[in-house]
CHARMM-style PDB file with segment names, atoms N, HN, CA, C and O in Angstrom:
ATOM      1  N   UNK     1     113.448 111.369   8.943  1.00  0.00      PROA
ATOM      2  CA  UNK     1     114.198 110.319   9.580  1.00  0.00      PROA
ATOM      3  C   UNK     1     113.243 109.557  10.507  1.00  0.00      PROA
ATOM      4  O   UNK     1     112.601 110.159  11.368  1.00  0.00      PROA
ATOM      5  N   UNK     2     113.152 108.249  10.333  1.00  0.00      PROA
ATOM      6  HN  UNK     2     113.673 107.759   9.634  1.00  0.00      PROA
ATOM      7  CA  UNK     2     112.212 107.490  11.153  1.00  0.00      PROA
ATOM      8  C   UNK     2     112.844 107.083  12.489  1.00  0.00      PROA
ATOM      9  O   UNK     2     114.037 107.289  12.708  1.00  0.00      PROA
ATOM     10  N   UNK     3     112.040 106.513  13.365  1.00  0.00      PROA
ATOM     11  HN  UNK     3     111.070 106.346  13.187  1.00  0.00      PROA
ATOM     12  CA  UNK     3     112.480 106.193  14.714  1.00  0.00      PROA
ATOM     13  C   UNK     3     113.578 105.135  14.723  1.00  0.00      PROA
ATOM     14  O   UNK     3     114.464 105.186  15.575  1.00  0.00      PROA
ATOM     15  N   UNK     4     113.542 104.185  13.803  1.00  0.00      PROA
ATOM     16  HN  UNK     4     112.821 104.144  13.111  1.00  0.00      PROA
ATOM     17  CA  UNK     4     114.569 103.147  13.766  1.00  0.00      PROA
ATOM     18  C   UNK     4     115.930 103.738  13.411  1.00  0.00      PROA
ATOM     19  O   UNK     4     116.945 103.333  13.977  1.00  0.00      PROA
ATOM     20  N   UNK     5     115.962 104.673  12.497  1.00  0.00      PROA
ATOM     21  HN  UNK     5     115.137 105.002  12.037  1.00  0.00      PROA
ATOM     22  CA  UNK     5     117.220 105.317  12.120  1.00  0.00      PROA
ATOM     23  C   UNK     5     117.768 106.164  13.263  1.00  0.00      PROA
ATOM     24  O   UNK     5     118.970 106.150  13.528  1.00  0.00      PROA
ATOM     25  N   UNK     6     116.910 106.884  13.926  1.00  0.00      PROA
ATOM     26  HN  UNK     6     115.933 106.895  13.711  1.00  0.00      PROA
ATOM     27  CA  UNK     6     117.336 107.678  15.077  1.00  0.00      PROA
ATOM     28  C   UNK     6     117.865 106.770  16.181  1.00  0.00      PROA
ATOM     29  O   UNK     6     118.886 107.077  16.797  1.00  0.00      PROA
ATOM     30  N   UNK     7     117.190 105.667  16.434  1.00  0.00      PROA
ATOM     31  HN  UNK     7     116.361 105.418  15.934  1.00  0.00      PROA
ATOM     32  CA  UNK     7     117.651 104.717  17.439  1.00  0.00      PROA
ATOM     33  C   UNK     7     118.999 104.114  17.083  1.00  0.00      PROA
ATOM     34  O   UNK     7     119.857 103.946  17.950  1.00  0.00      PROA
ATOM     35  N   UNK     8     119.189 103.786  15.805  1.00  0.00      PROA
ATOM     36  HN  UNK     8     118.492 103.922  15.101  1.00  0.00      PROA
ATOM     37  CA  UNK     8     120.463 103.239  15.351  1.00  0.00      PROA
ATOM     38  C   UNK     8     121.586 104.249  15.545  1.00  0.00      PROA
ATOM     39  O   UNK     8     122.644 103.903  16.070  1.00  0.00      PROA
ATOM     40  N   UNK     9     121.371 105.482  15.130  1.00  0.00      PROA
ATOM     41  HN  UNK     9     120.512 105.763  14.702  1.00  0.00      PROA
ATOM     42  CA  UNK     9     122.399 106.510  15.272  1.00  0.00      PROA
ATOM     43  C   UNK     9     122.706 106.813  16.736  1.00  0.00      PROA
ATOM     44  O   UNK     9     123.863 107.031  17.095  1.00  0.00      PROA
ATOM     45  N   UNK    10     121.689 106.826  17.572  1.00  0.00      PROA
ATOM     46  HN  UNK    10     120.749 106.649  17.280  1.00  0.00      PROA
ATOM     47  CA  UNK    10     121.899 107.050  18.993  1.00  0.00      PROA
ATOM     48  C   UNK    10     122.706 105.916  19.609  1.00  0.00      PROA
ATOM     49  O   UNK    10     123.633 106.159  20.382  1.00  0.00      PROA
ATOM     50  N   UNK    11     122.363 104.697  19.276  1.00  0.00      PROA
ATOM     51  HN  UNK    11     121.610 104.499  18.649  1.00  0.00      PROA
ATOM     52  CA  UNK    11     123.108 103.551  19.790  1.00  0.00      PROA
ATOM     53  C   UNK    11     124.551 103.545  19.336  1.00  0.00      PROA
ATOM     54  O   UNK    11     125.447 103.198  20.106  1.00  0.00      PROA
ATOM     55  N   UNK    12     124.786 103.927  18.085  1.00  0.00      PROA
ATOM     56  HN  UNK    12     124.058 104.209  17.459  1.00  0.00      PROA
ATOM     57  CA  UNK    12     126.159 103.990  17.590  1.00  0.00      PROA
ATOM     58  C   UNK    12     126.956 105.084  18.304  1.00  0.00      PROA
ATOM     59  O   UNK    12     128.119 104.875  18.649  1.00  0.00      PROA
ATOM     60  N   UNK    13     126.342 106.240  18.525  1.00  0.00      PROA
ATOM     61  HN  UNK    13     125.397 106.409  18.244  1.00  0.00      PROA
ATOM     62  CA  UNK    13     127.029 107.327  19.227  1.00  0.00      PROA
ATOM     63  C   UNK    13     127.373 106.927  20.653  1.00  0.00      PROA
ATOM     64  O   UNK    13     128.476 107.200  21.128  1.00  0.00      PROA
ATOM     65  N   UNK    14     126.427 106.276  21.342  1.00  0.00      PROA
ATOM     66  HN  UNK    14     125.532 106.054  20.956  1.00  0.00      PROA
ATOM     67  CA  UNK    14     126.701 105.830  22.706  1.00  0.00      PROA
ATOM     68  C   UNK    14     127.756 104.734  22.729  1.00  0.00      PROA
ATOM     69  O   UNK    14     128.584 104.690  23.639  1.00  0.00      PROA
ATOM     70  N   UNK    15     127.736 103.857  21.748  1.00  0.00      PROA
ATOM     71  HN  UNK    15     127.063 103.893  21.008  1.00  0.00      PROA
ATOM     72  CA  UNK    15     128.744 102.806  21.661  1.00  0.00      PROA
ATOM     73  C   UNK    15     130.137 103.367  21.449  1.00  0.00      PROA
ATOM     74  O   UNK    15     131.088 102.930  22.096  1.00  0.00      PROA
ATOM     75  N   UNK    16     130.268 104.339  20.539  1.00  0.00      PROA
ATOM     76  HN  UNK    16     129.495 104.693  20.013  1.00  0.00      PROA
ATOM     77  CA  UNK    16     131.563 104.973  20.320  1.00  0.00      PROA
ATOM     78  C   UNK    16     132.041 105.701  21.567  1.00  0.00      PROA
ATOM     79  O   UNK    16     133.222 105.641  21.907  1.00  0.00      PROA
ATOM     80  N   UNK    17     131.131 106.387  22.249  1.00  0.00      PROA
ATOM     81  HN  UNK    17     130.171 106.436  21.973  1.00  0.00      PROA
ATOM     82  CA  UNK    17     131.515 107.102  23.468  1.00  0.00      PROA
ATOM     83  C   UNK    17     131.980 106.135  24.540  1.00  0.00      PROA
ATOM     84  O   UNK    17     132.953 106.412  25.241  1.00  0.00      PROA
ATOM     85  N   UNK    18     131.308 105.016  24.678  1.00  0.00      PROA
ATOM     86  HN  UNK    18     130.518 104.790  24.108  1.00  0.00      PROA
ATOM     87  CA  UNK    18     131.699 104.032  25.693  1.00  0.00      PROA
ATOM     88  C   UNK    18     133.021 103.372  25.334  1.00  0.00      PROA
ATOM     89  O   UNK    18     133.842 103.118  26.215  1.00  0.00      PROA
ATOM     90  N   UNK    19     133.239 103.089  24.057  1.00  0.00      PROA
ATOM     91  HN  UNK    19     132.572 103.295  23.341  1.00  0.00      PROA
ATOM     92  CA  UNK    19     134.461 102.406  23.636  1.00  0.00      PROA
ATOM     93  C   UNK    19     135.686 103.307  23.759  1.00  0.00      PROA
ATOM     94  O   UNK    19     136.720 102.888  24.278  1.00  0.00      PROA
ATOM     95  N   UNK    20     135.568 104.537  23.283  1.00  0.00      PROA
ATOM     96  HN  UNK    20     134.728 104.878  22.860  1.00  0.00      PROA
ATOM     97  CA  UNK    20     136.722 105.424  23.248  1.00  0.00      PROA
ATOM     98  C   UNK    20     136.881 106.262  24.516  1.00  0.00      PROA
ATOM     99  O   UNK    20     138.002 106.635  24.861  1.00  0.00      PROA
ATOM    100  N   UNK    21     135.811 106.559  25.204  1.00  0.00      PROA
ATOM    101  HN  UNK    21     134.900 106.256  24.924  1.00  0.00      PROA
ATOM    102  CA  UNK    21     135.893 107.470  26.347  1.00  0.00      PROA
ATOM    103  C   UNK    21     135.638 106.830  27.682  1.00  0.00      PROA
ATOM    104  O   UNK    21     135.943 107.426  28.715  1.00  0.00      PROA
ATOM    105  N   UNK    22     135.092 105.644  27.699  1.00  0.00      PROA
ATOM    106  HN  UNK    22     134.844 105.160  26.860  1.00  0.00      PROA
ATOM    107  CA  UNK    22     134.801 104.987  28.966  1.00  0.00      PROA
ATOM    108  C   UNK    22     133.383 105.258  29.441  1.00  0.00      PROA
ATOM    109  O   UNK    22     132.554 105.824  28.729  1.00  0.00      PROA
ATOM    110  N   UNK    23     133.144 104.836  30.655  1.00  0.00      PROA
ATOM    111  HN  UNK    23     133.818 104.377  31.233  1.00  0.00      PROA
ATOM    112  CA  UNK    23     131.803 104.891  31.233  1.00  0.00      PROA
ATOM    113  C   UNK    23     131.299 106.316  31.398  1.00  0.00      PROA
ATOM    114  O   UNK    23     130.135 106.592  31.106  1.00  0.00      PROA
ATOM    115  N   UNK    24     132.163 107.241  31.867  1.00  0.00      PROA
ATOM    116  HN  UNK    24     133.108 107.017  32.103  1.00  0.00      PROA
ATOM    117  CA  UNK    24     131.720 108.614  32.115  1.00  0.00      PROA
ATOM    118  C   UNK    24     131.404 109.333  30.816  1.00  0.00      PROA
ATOM    119  O   UNK    24     130.486 110.152  30.772  1.00  0.00      PROA
ATOM    120  N   UNK    25     132.140 109.045  29.772  1.00  0.00      PROA
ATOM    121  HN  UNK    25     132.886 108.380  29.808  1.00  0.00      PROA
ATOM    122  CA  UNK    25     131.826 109.629  28.463  1.00  0.00      PROA
ATOM    123  C   UNK    25     130.491 109.092  27.965  1.00  0.00      PROA
ATOM    124  O   UNK    25     129.712 109.829  27.360  1.00  0.00      PROA
ATOM    125  N   UNK    26     130.223 107.817  28.214  1.00  0.00      PROA
ATOM    126  HN  UNK    26     130.856 107.219  28.706  1.00  0.00      PROA
ATOM    127  CA  UNK    26     128.936 107.219  27.857  1.00  0.00      PROA
ATOM    128  C   UNK    26     127.798 107.956  28.558  1.00  0.00      PROA
ATOM    129  O   UNK    26     126.800 108.312  27.933  1.00  0.00      PROA
ATOM    130  N   UNK    27     127.956 108.179  29.854  1.00  0.00      PROA
ATOM    131  HN  UNK    27     128.767 107.889  30.363  1.00  0.00      PROA
ATOM    132  CA  UNK    27     126.907 108.882  30.605  1.00  0.00      PROA
ATOM    133  C   UNK    27     126.743 110.321  30.130  1.00  0.00      PROA
ATOM    134  O   UNK    27     125.621 110.822  30.048  1.00  0.00      PROA
ATOM    135  N   UNK    28     127.848 110.986  29.819  1.00  0.00      PROA
ATOM    136  HN  UNK    28     128.759 110.578  29.886  1.00  0.00      PROA
ATOM    137  CA  UNK    28     127.772 112.363  29.342  1.00  0.00      PROA
ATOM    138  C   UNK    28     127.039 112.439  28.007  1.00  0.00      PROA
ATOM    139  O   UNK    28     126.182 113.302  27.820  1.00  0.00      PROA
ATOM    140  N   UNK    29     127.364 111.553  27.090  1.00  0.00      PROA
ATOM    141  HN  UNK    29     128.060 110.851  27.243  1.00  0.00      PROA
ATOM    142  CA  UNK    29     126.698 111.546  25.783  1.00  0.00      PROA
ATOM    143  C   UNK    29     125.213 111.216  25.947  1.00  0.00      PROA
ATOM    144  O   UNK    29     124.372 111.826  25.288  1.00  0.00      PROA
ATOM    145  N   UNK    30     124.886 110.264  26.812  1.00  0.00      PROA
ATOM    146  HN  UNK    30     125.570 109.769  27.347  1.00  0.00      PROA
ATOM    147  CA  UNK    30     123.479 109.916  27.036  1.00  0.00      PROA
ATOM    148  C   UNK    30     122.715 111.096  27.643  1.00  0.00      PROA
ATOM    149  O   UNK    30     121.582 111.369  27.248  1.00  0.00      PROA
ATOM    150  N   UNK    31     123.328 111.791  28.596  1.00  0.00      PROA
ATOM    151  HN  UNK    31     124.249 111.569  28.917  1.00  0.00      PROA
ATOM    152  CA  UNK    31     122.673 112.933  29.234  1.00  0.00      PROA
ATOM    153  C   UNK    31     122.467 114.074  28.242  1.00  0.00      PROA
ATOM    154  O   UNK    31     121.384 114.657  28.182  1.00  0.00      PROA
ATOM    155  N   UNK    32     123.501 114.395  27.463  1.00  0.00      PROA
ATOM    156  HN  UNK    32     124.380 113.921  27.512  1.00  0.00      PROA
ATOM    157  CA  UNK    32     123.377 115.474  26.498  1.00  0.00      PROA
ATOM    158  C   UNK    32     122.384 115.117  25.388  1.00  0.00      PROA
ATOM    159  O   UNK    32     121.695 115.993  24.865  1.00  0.00      PROA
ATOM    160  N   UNK    33     122.311 113.849  25.036  1.00  0.00      PROA
ATOM    161  HN  UNK    33     122.871 113.137  25.462  1.00  0.00      PROA
ATOM    162  CA  UNK    33     121.310 113.419  24.075  1.00  0.00      PROA
ATOM    163  C   UNK    33     119.898 113.605  24.603  1.00  0.00      PROA
ATOM    164  O   UNK    33     119.001 114.016  23.867  1.00  0.00      PROA
ATOM    165  N   UNK    34     119.705 113.304  25.870  1.00  0.00      PROA
ATOM    166  HN  UNK    34     120.434 112.970  26.467  1.00  0.00      PROA
ATOM    167  CA  UNK    34     118.398 113.490  26.500  1.00  0.00      PROA
ATOM    168  C   UNK    34     118.022 114.968  26.550  1.00  0.00      PROA
ATOM    169  O   UNK    34     116.879 115.330  26.270  1.00  0.00      PROA
ATOM    170  N   UNK    35     118.976 115.815  26.903  1.00  0.00      PROA
ATOM    171  HN  UNK    35     119.904 115.521  27.130  1.00  0.00      PROA
ATOM    172  CA  UNK    35     118.729 117.262  26.929  1.00  0.00      PROA
ATOM    173  C   UNK    35     118.369 117.758  25.524  1.00  0.00      PROA
ATOM    174  O   UNK    35     117.440 118.548  25.360  1.00  0.00      PROA
ATOM    175  N   UNK    36     119.102 117.295  24.528  1.00  0.00      PROA
ATOM    176  HN  UNK    36     119.857 116.653  24.662  1.00  0.00      PROA
ATOM    177  CA  UNK    36     118.802 117.684  23.149  1.00  0.00      PROA
ATOM    178  C   UNK    36     117.435 117.219  22.709  1.00  0.00      PROA
ATOM    179  O   UNK    36     116.726 117.942  22.007  1.00  0.00      PROA
ATOM    180  N   UNK    37     117.056 116.020  23.113  1.00  0.00      PROA
ATOM    181  HN  UNK    37     117.632 115.433  23.682  1.00  0.00      PROA
ATOM    182  CA  UNK    37     115.727 115.509  22.777  1.00  0.00      PROA
ATOM    183  C   UNK    37     114.633 116.361  23.398  1.00  0.00      PROA
ATOM    184  O   UNK    37     113.650 116.691  22.735  1.00  0.00      PROA
ATOM    185  N   UNK    38     114.793 116.713  24.646  1.00  0.00      PROA
ATOM    186  HN  UNK    38     115.591 116.445  25.185  1.00  0.00      PROA
ATOM    187  CA  UNK    38     113.781 117.519  25.333  1.00  0.00      PROA
ATOM    188  C   UNK    38     113.672 118.901  24.694  1.00  0.00      PROA
ATOM    189  O   UNK    38     112.569 119.395  24.463  1.00  0.00      PROA
ATOM    190  N   UNK    39     114.812 119.521  24.408  1.00  0.00      PROA
ATOM    191  HN  UNK    39     115.709 119.120  24.595  1.00  0.00      PROA
ATOM    192  CA  UNK    39     114.784 120.847  23.776  1.00  0.00      PROA
ATOM    193  C   UNK    39     114.177 120.760  22.380  1.00  0.00      PROA
ATOM    194  O   UNK    39     113.392 121.625  21.993  1.00  0.00      PROA
ATOM    195  N   UNK    40     114.525 119.740  21.633  1.00  0.00      PROA
ATOM    196  HN  UNK    40     115.162 119.037  21.948  1.00  0.00      PROA
ATOM    197  CA  UNK    40     113.953 119.572  20.300  1.00  0.00      PROA
ATOM    198  C   UNK    40     112.451 119.375  20.332  1.00  0.00      PROA
ATOM    199  O   UNK    40     111.730 119.921  19.497  1.00  0.00      PROA
ATOM    200  N   UNK    41     111.977 118.595  21.295  1.00  0.00      PROA
ATOM    201  HN  UNK    41     112.563 118.151  21.974  1.00  0.00      PROA
ATOM    202  CA  UNK    41     110.524 118.393  21.415  1.00  0.00      PROA
ATOM    203  C   UNK    41     109.812 119.675  21.824  1.00  0.00      PROA
ATOM    204  O   UNK    41     108.690 119.934  21.389  1.00  0.00      PROA
ATOM    205  N   UNK    42     110.478 120.491  22.676  1.00  0.00      PROA
ATOM    206  HN  UNK    42     111.390 120.280  23.029  1.00  0.00      PROA
ATOM    207  CA  UNK    42     109.871 121.756  23.085  1.00  0.00      PROA
ATOM    208  C   UNK    42     109.796 122.721  21.907  1.00  0.00      PROA
ATOM    209  O   UNK    42     108.787 123.404  21.736  1.00  0.00      PROA
ATOM    210  N   UNK    43     110.843 122.788  21.096  1.00  0.00      PROA
ATOM    211  HN  UNK    43     111.664 122.233  21.234  1.00  0.00      PROA
ATOM    212  CA  UNK    43     110.844 123.665  19.927  1.00  0.00      PROA
ATOM    213  C   UNK    43     109.803 123.200  18.917  1.00  0.00      PROA
ATOM    214  O   UNK    43     109.141 124.020  18.280  1.00  0.00      PROA
ATOM    215  N   UNK    44     109.659 121.898  18.774  1.00  0.00      PROA
ATOM    216  HN  UNK    44     110.197 121.232  19.292  1.00  0.00      PROA
ATOM    217  CA  UNK    44     108.706 121.330  17.826  1.00  0.00      PROA
ATOM    218  C   UNK    44     107.260 121.515  18.297  1.00  0.00      PROA
ATOM    219  O   UNK    44     106.333 121.467  17.489  1.00  0.00      PROA
ATOM    220  N   UNK    45     107.072 121.724  19.587  1.00  0.00      PROA
ATOM    221  HN  UNK    45     107.826 121.763  20.244  1.00  0.00      PROA
ATOM    222  CA  UNK    45     105.735 121.941  20.124  1.00  0.00      PROA
ATOM    223  C   UNK    45     105.106 120.696  20.726  1.00  0.00      PROA
ATOM    224  O   UNK    45     103.932 120.724  21.096  1.00  0.00      PROA
ATOM    225  N   UNK    46     105.855 119.600  20.836  1.00  0.00      PROA
ATOM    226  HN  UNK    46     106.808 119.576  20.536  1.00  0.00      PROA
ATOM    227  CA  UNK    46     105.311 118.366  21.405  1.00  0.00      PROA
ATOM    228  C   UNK    46     105.358 118.352  22.928  1.00  0.00      PROA
ATOM    229  O   UNK    46     104.614 117.605  23.563  1.00  0.00      PROA
ATOM    230  N   UNK    47     106.216 119.164  23.515  1.00  0.00      PROA
ATOM    231  HN  UNK    47     106.820 119.771  22.999  1.00  0.00      PROA
ATOM    232  CA  UNK    47     106.341 119.252  24.969  1.00  0.00      PROA
ATOM    233  C   UNK    47     106.214 120.697  25.396  1.00  0.00      PROA
ATOM    234  O   UNK    47     106.562 121.615  24.654  1.00  0.00      PROA
ATOM    235  N   UNK    48     105.711 120.888  26.603  1.00  0.00      PROA
ATOM    236  HN  UNK    48     105.428 120.142  27.206  1.00  0.00      PROA
ATOM    237  CA  UNK    48     105.651 122.211  27.205  1.00  0.00      PROA
ATOM    238  C   UNK    48     106.356 122.145  28.556  1.00  0.00      PROA
ATOM    239  O   UNK    48     106.438 121.083  29.172  1.00  0.00      PROA
ATOM    240  N   UNK    49     106.855 123.275  29.006  1.00  0.00      PROA
ATOM    241  HN  UNK    49     106.788 124.139  28.506  1.00  0.00      PROA
ATOM    242  CA  UNK    49     107.547 123.305  30.291  1.00  0.00      PROA
ATOM    243  C   UNK    49     106.611 122.881  31.416  1.00  0.00      PROA
ATOM    244  O   UNK    49     107.064 122.327  32.418  1.00  0.00      PROA
ATOM    245  N   UNK    50     105.327 123.130  31.268  1.00  0.00      PROA
ATOM    246  HN  UNK    50     104.959 123.580  30.454  1.00  0.00      PROA
ATOM    247  CA  UNK    50     104.356 122.758  32.299  1.00  0.00      PROA
ATOM    248  C   UNK    50     104.218 121.235  32.423  1.00  0.00      PROA
ATOM    249  O   UNK    50     103.693 120.753  33.427  1.00  0.00      PROA
ATOM    250  N   UNK    51     104.680 120.466  31.422  1.00  0.00      PROA
ATOM    251  HN  UNK    51     105.107 120.858  30.607  1.00  0.00      PROA
ATOM    252  CA  UNK    51     104.636 119.012  31.526  1.00  0.00      PROA
ATOM    253  C   UNK    51     105.595 118.496  32.598  1.00  0.00      PROA
ATOM    254  O   UNK    51     105.412 117.390  33.107  1.00  0.00      PROA
ATOM    255  N   UNK    52     106.614 119.284  32.945  1.00  0.00      PROA
ATOM    256  HN  UNK    52     106.762 120.182  32.531  1.00  0.00      PROA
ATOM    257  CA  UNK    52     107.615 118.864  33.908  1.00  0.00      PROA
ATOM    258  C   UNK    52     107.341 119.376  35.313  1.00  0.00      PROA
ATOM    259  O   UNK    52     107.969 118.921  36.270  1.00  0.00      PROA
ATOM    260  N   UNK    53     106.429 120.299  35.448  1.00  0.00      PROA
ATOM    261  HN  UNK    53     105.919 120.669  34.671  1.00  0.00      PROA
ATOM    262  CA  UNK    53     106.094 120.827  36.765  1.00  0.00      PROA
ATOM    263  C   UNK    53     104.809 120.170  37.241  1.00  0.00      PROA
ATOM    264  O   UNK    53     103.941 119.813  36.444  1.00  0.00      PROA
ATOM    265  N   UNK    54     104.707 120.023  38.530  1.00  0.00      PROA
ATOM    266  HN  UNK    54     105.412 120.313  39.177  1.00  0.00      PROA
ATOM    267  CA  UNK    54     103.540 119.358  39.104  1.00  0.00      PROA
ATOM    268  C   UNK    54     102.946 120.263  40.168  1.00  0.00      PROA
ATOM    269  O   UNK    54     103.651 120.733  41.061  1.00  0.00      PROA
ATOM    270  N   UNK    55     101.694 120.496  40.071  1.00  0.00      PROA
ATOM    271  HN  UNK    55     101.121 120.115  39.346  1.00  0.00      PROA
ATOM    272  CA  UNK    55     100.998 121.301  41.063  1.00  0.00      PROA
ATOM    273  C   UNK    55     100.097 120.379  41.882  1.00  0.00      PROA
ATOM    274  O   UNK    55      99.417 119.505  41.345  1.00  0.00      PROA
ATOM    275  N   UNK    56     100.112 120.594  43.170  1.00  0.00      PROA
ATOM    276  HN  UNK    56     100.665 121.304  43.607  1.00  0.00      PROA
ATOM    277  CA  UNK    56      99.272 119.769  44.052  1.00  0.00      PROA
ATOM    278  C   UNK    56      97.785 120.110  43.903  1.00  0.00      PROA
ATOM    279  O   UNK    56      96.927 119.287  44.221  1.00  0.00      PROA
ATOM    280  N   UNK    57      97.482 121.307  43.426  1.00  0.00      PROA
ATOM    281  HN  UNK    57      98.179 121.976  43.168  1.00  0.00      PROA
ATOM    282  CA  UNK    57      96.095 121.740  43.290  1.00  0.00      PROA
ATOM    283  C   UNK    57      95.430 121.140  42.067  1.00  0.00      PROA
ATOM    284  O   UNK    57      94.203 121.057  42.008  1.00  0.00      PROA
ATOM    285  N   UNK    58      96.220 120.721  41.088  1.00  0.00      PROA
ATOM    286  HN  UNK    58      97.217 120.788  41.136  1.00  0.00      PROA
ATOM    287  CA  UNK    58      95.660 120.199  39.832  1.00  0.00      PROA
ATOM    288  C   UNK    58      95.081 118.798  40.054  1.00  0.00      PROA
ATOM    289  O   UNK    58      95.714 117.932  40.657  1.00  0.00      PROA
ATOM    290  N   UNK    59      93.865 118.604  39.549  1.00  0.00      PROA
ATOM    291  HN  UNK    59      93.350 119.307  39.058  1.00  0.00      PROA
ATOM    292  CA  UNK    59      93.220 117.294  39.730  1.00  0.00      PROA
ATOM    293  C   UNK    59      92.650 116.808  38.435  1.00  0.00      PROA
ATOM    294  OT1 UNK    59      92.069 115.725  38.383  1.00  0.00      PROA
TER     295      UNK     59
END
């Protein structure tokens, strides 16, 4: 599945959530989509938990 198809499906899901559920449903779907994206990238190996933590000693 290419990026354009994923973007289309994401936009349609957010549009349906906003139309049928209102603003809070839109935010919930967007947040859960972001969480799913992060978990999927971590499972795939593109992200590591250390990417989200910041150490002051690291230069």
